[in-house]
N, C-alpha and C positions, 0 to 999 in steps of 0.2 A: 703419715697420713694418706688414706686412701682416696684418689682421685674421685670426685663425684662425676658422674653422668649429665651434665646440662639439661638433658631433655627430663629427665626423672626428676630431678631437682625442680624444673618449673611446673611438670604435672603435679608435684607435692605441695607447691606453694600456691596454686591458684585458688581463687575463691570459689567456693562449690555454690552450685545452685543458681550461676547466672548474677551473683550480686555484683561484680564488676562491669553491671550494664551500662553503656554511657548515659542512657534515659535515668537511670536511677542514681547515677554518680551526680548529674546535675543537679537533682533533688535535693542531694544531701549536703551538696556545696553550697546551696542558695542562700545559705547567711554569710556566705563572705563577700558576696556583692551587696546585701542589703542589710544595713546596720540596725533595721528594726527588728529583724528576728533574733530571736534569744537564742543561746546554745544550749540552753536547759530548760526545764517546765517548772523552775520553781514558783515562778508568779503566778502559775495556773494553781499548783499543789497551795500555796500559801492562800488563794482564796476559797479555795473549796475545803479547806482544812478546818474551820468552824461547823461546817454542816457535818463534817466527819465527825468533829467531837460532840455535835448534839445529836446524833443518831440514836444514843441511849435514852435522851432525854425524850424523845419522839415517841419511843416506845410508851411511855405513861401519859399518852395525851387524852387519855380515856376513852375517845370513840375515833373514827375515821373522821368523822367532822372535825372532832378537838385538833387532828391531826394537820387536816387541810386548814385550818385557821392558824395554826401553827407556823405552817409553810408558807402562807402570806403575810404573816407577821415578819418571819424571818426574810424573805423574799424582800420585803418594803424597806427594812432596816439595812440590808445589803444594798440596795438601791440608793439609798441615802448617804452612806459611806462612800459610795463609788460616785457621787456628784458634789462629794463635801458637803453635805448639808448635815446639821446636827440631828440625829435620829431621835433624840427625846423630843427638842423643840418643834421639829416640823410636825409630828402628829397631832402636837397640842394645838399648834396654829389652825392646822386643817379642821380639826373637830371643831373649835372655835368657828370659823368661817361656815362649817357646814350648819351647827346651831344657829348661827345669825341669818340663815337663810341664803347663803351662796347659790346663785342659779346653775342649774343640771347642766346648761348650754356652754357654761365655761368652766366645766370639769378640769380640762387640761391645764388650768391656772394652778390647779391643786396637785399636780405630780411634781415627785422630787425635783427633775430637772427644771423645772420652771423656778424653784427657789432658789437654785446653784446661781442663777443669772441676778437674785434680789437678795443681797445680803442684808440690806435693811429690814425685811423681813424677818428674817432670822433673828436680828438683834431684839426687835420686838416679841419674838415669841420667846426669845431666853428670858426676856425680864418676867412675863406671864409666870414661867414654871418657879 
């Protein structure tokens, strides 16, 4: 077995392009010190998967306006799900409140995250459906 020259071995094994830079290394190993940082991006991919799957459906929205309305509804449904609010009961209750004269100055009470703090409202909305 021929002996290897240590200098040539080190040159061949060095990371090209300065990837071994300590500043970058700190960023790459940050997840070790902070357990909240995930090692992969699966959570993000799961979150955007429905949007990706529905991309073909958006092609048949009929018009630009139809596509914009579809995007608003998709965003509203996703916001409900992220706040553990039933996406079917929520619009039912909101529309009932709007029809019954809910004041515009209290519109913040109709947002999905306001319903997350009030499960009794969602229980009533579920009985209406």
